[in-house]
Every structure is written in structure tokens, then in C-alpha cells.
N, C-alpha and C positions, 0 to 999 in steps of 0.2 A: 661788392654787392651789386646785383643787377638793378637797373633803373627802368622806369617806364619809358617806352619808346615814343618817338614823335608821332608815329602812326596812331597809337592809342590816345594820345592827348588830342590830336587833331580830330579824331572820330568823336570823342566826348564833347569837344568844343563845338563841332558841327551839330550835334544833338541839342545842346543847350541853346545854341543860337537859332535853331530852326523854329522854335515856338516858345513864347514866354510862359505858356501854361502847359504843364505835363500832367494829363489826367492819370490818376491811379485807378486802374481797371481790374476789377475782380469778376471773373466769369463764373456764374453759377449754373448757367444753362448753355451748353455748347452752341446751340443755334443762335444765341444772341451775339456772339463774338464779332462776326463780320458786319452785320447791320449796325451794331452799336459803334464800332470803330469807323464805319462809313459815315454815320451821323456826326461823329466828332470831327472827321476830316472835312465834311461839308460845311461845318461851322467855322473852320479855319485852323484846326489843330493839325500839326504835322509830326508830333511825337507822341507815341503811345507806350505807356508803361503797363504791360499786362502782368499782373502778379501771379505768383505760383501758390497763392493761398488756397486754391482749390485744385482738384485733380484735372480740371479742364484747361489749366493755364498753358501748358506746352502745346497742346493741339490748337488752342486759340492763336498762339503766336504764329504757328505755321500757316494757319488759314488766313490770318490777316496779312502776313507777309505776301502771300500769293494774291490776295484780293486788292491790296493797296501798296503797290510797289513804290509809290512816290512818298510814302510815309516812313519815318523811322519807327521801328517796332522793337521794343526791348522787353526784357524780363525783370520784374520787380519782386521784392520779398524773397530774394535768394539768400539763403542762410548757411549753405554748406557747399562743398565741392561737388557733391553728387548732383545737387540742383543746378549748379553752374554748368556742369557738363550736359545735363538734361536740356537746359535752355539753349546752349550752343547747338545741340543736335536738332532742336526745333527751328533754328534759324534766327535766333535773337541777335539783333545788331548791336546791342549794348546790354549791360547787366547793372541792376541797381540793388544794393543791399541796405537793410535797415541799420546795420552796424558793420564793424570790421573785425577780421581776424588776420593774423599774419599769413595763414595758409591761403585765404582768399586773395589778399593783396599780391602775394607772390605768384599764385596761379594766373592771375590776370595779366601779368607781364608778358606772357607768351600766348595768351588766348586770342582767338580771332574776334571775340566779342569783348570789347574793353569795358572796364568797370567804372561806375560812379559809386564810390564807397560811401556808406552812411557813417556820419560822425555826430556826436553831440557834445564832445568835450575837446579841450585843447590837447590833451594827452593822446586821444584817438587821432586827432588831426596830425600830430607829429609823427605817428606811426606811418601814415600815408606819405607825409612829407619826405621822410627818409628814403622812400623808394621813387620819388619823383612825381607823386600825385599832387595836383594843384586844384582839381575840380572835385567837389564833394557834394553829397546830399546831406543836408542838415536836418536830423530827425531824432525825436519828434519835436518839430520846431517850436510850437507854442509851449510845450512842457519844458523844453530845454533852455528857455530864456527868450525866445522870439527875437524881435528886432533889436532889443538892447544887447543880447548875447552876440548877434552877428556884428553889430557895431564894435563890440569889445574885441572880437576875434580879428577884426580888420587891422588892429594895431600891430600885434606880433606876426600876423600872417597877411601882409598887404597884397600878396600875389595869389591868394586863394580865392576861388570863385565857388559860390554855393547855389544849390537848388533846394531851398527849404521845403519840407513837406511835413504834414502832421498838425492838424488844428488850424490850418489856413482856410479862410473862407473867401467867398467872392468879394466881400466888403473889405478884406484886409490884404488881398493879393497885391494891390497897387502900392501899398505902404512898404511891403517887402521888396518889391521890384524897384522902388526908389533908392534902395541902398546900392552903393557902388560895387559891392562884392556879391550881389545877387543878380544872376542872369536869367533865371527861370524859377517858377514855383510849381510845386506839385500839389494835387489835392483830389479828393473824391467828390467834391461838390459838383463837379462837372458831370458825374455819372450817378445821379440819385437812384437808389435801388428800386424805389416805388415806381419811378418812371420807366426804368428798364423792364420791370415786371409786366408793365402794361404794353411793352414794345412800342412806346410812343417816341419813335426816333426823331420826329420833327421837333418835339419839345427839347430833346437833347441838343439838336443842332441850334435851336434858339438860345439855350443856356450858354452854349459855347460862344456863339456870335455876340451875345450881349456882354459876356464876361470880357471878351477880347476888346470890344468897343470901349469899355470902361477904362482900359489901360492906355488907350491912344490919346 
């Protein structure tokens, strides 16, 4: 059985270590992509997860890759191989899924864009484990048990590292990051839709800077 390569693991480790906060970004208007991600970058974010929840996701990934070469730009909410390939073609540097399938796990083994697979149970975690995965997205974090669940998973899987996402807020991010098996957290509180609709990029930068300062 094929195993995850050192290249893939090192790429995902680099992504998770680049920023403690990974914004979950949904682009509803194409023109918002670059200025929004620039505002996040100016606030201190170095990792962008641009979701494929709208038809603008792939083009946004390509545009942000060109505009912000110093940032890690990945594709989120990837649920099938067609979307995985679409994200690769757009230049995504990593892929994030809300859950896992054997097909996605195996496809990632030879992809140029490594995978951060989503899990919410020990059984799903074991599917990834068998192929050499040790870095995972824990989703939906709050619904799936939150901090107590992550503490419990640390027992049987002491070498697994997580990026919990889903239901995490500015006030709870620090509690998650205090866990020894959590390296980063994801969330949409960094990109409030009402602020984006106003194109108030300075406020986005301020939210990011304030959130990061609370973690130090």
C-alpha cells in the first residue's frame, strides 16, 4: 500500500506552522478576492483557505497566488476528485476537505497539492493513519466534541496534529491552541460577510491583528 511522502507531510507542516489562524474564505464577488486576502495578510495572516463553496473559488485562488506570492494559498471545501483537480489547476498549494474518502486520500499521495484531510471521528482518523497521514482538519470542531474530543484523541493518536475548524470563535481560539495536538485553528470570524460587503478592508486587518495579539 502506498504511503504519504515526506514532501507532502513537510508541505502541510509548513502550512500549519506559518500561521496560528487559518481564515476560511468564501468569495461571493470576484473583485473582493485580492483586496480581502491582502487585508488578511497585512494583519499578519500567512495562510489562506479559499473555499470552493462558490463558482468564484478557483479564479480567486489563481488571482491571490499571483498577488500574494509570500502567502500560502490553498483550496477548502474540496469534496470530490473533480474539485481536487480543479484546485490543482488553479494553483492551490494545499487542499482542505471537510471529510475524507479513500479516493481523496489516495489521490493526494501523488498530487502536487498535498491534503489536509477533514475528520471528526477516530475511525476516519484511522483511515488516514493507514496511509501515513498525521496532520488533519478536525471538523466541525464544536459539534464534534471540541476541546474534550481533541484531548481524548490525543491518547490513541499521540502523533496526530490538528487544525480544528467549525464553531470556533475569537474568544475560544486560544483555548484550542493551548492543546498540545493543535497547531492552528480555522474560522470564518476573521472574514465577516457584512464587513466584506462594505469593502472595509481596514477593519478586516484590524480583526486579524487583534485576534493574533490575543494569542501571544
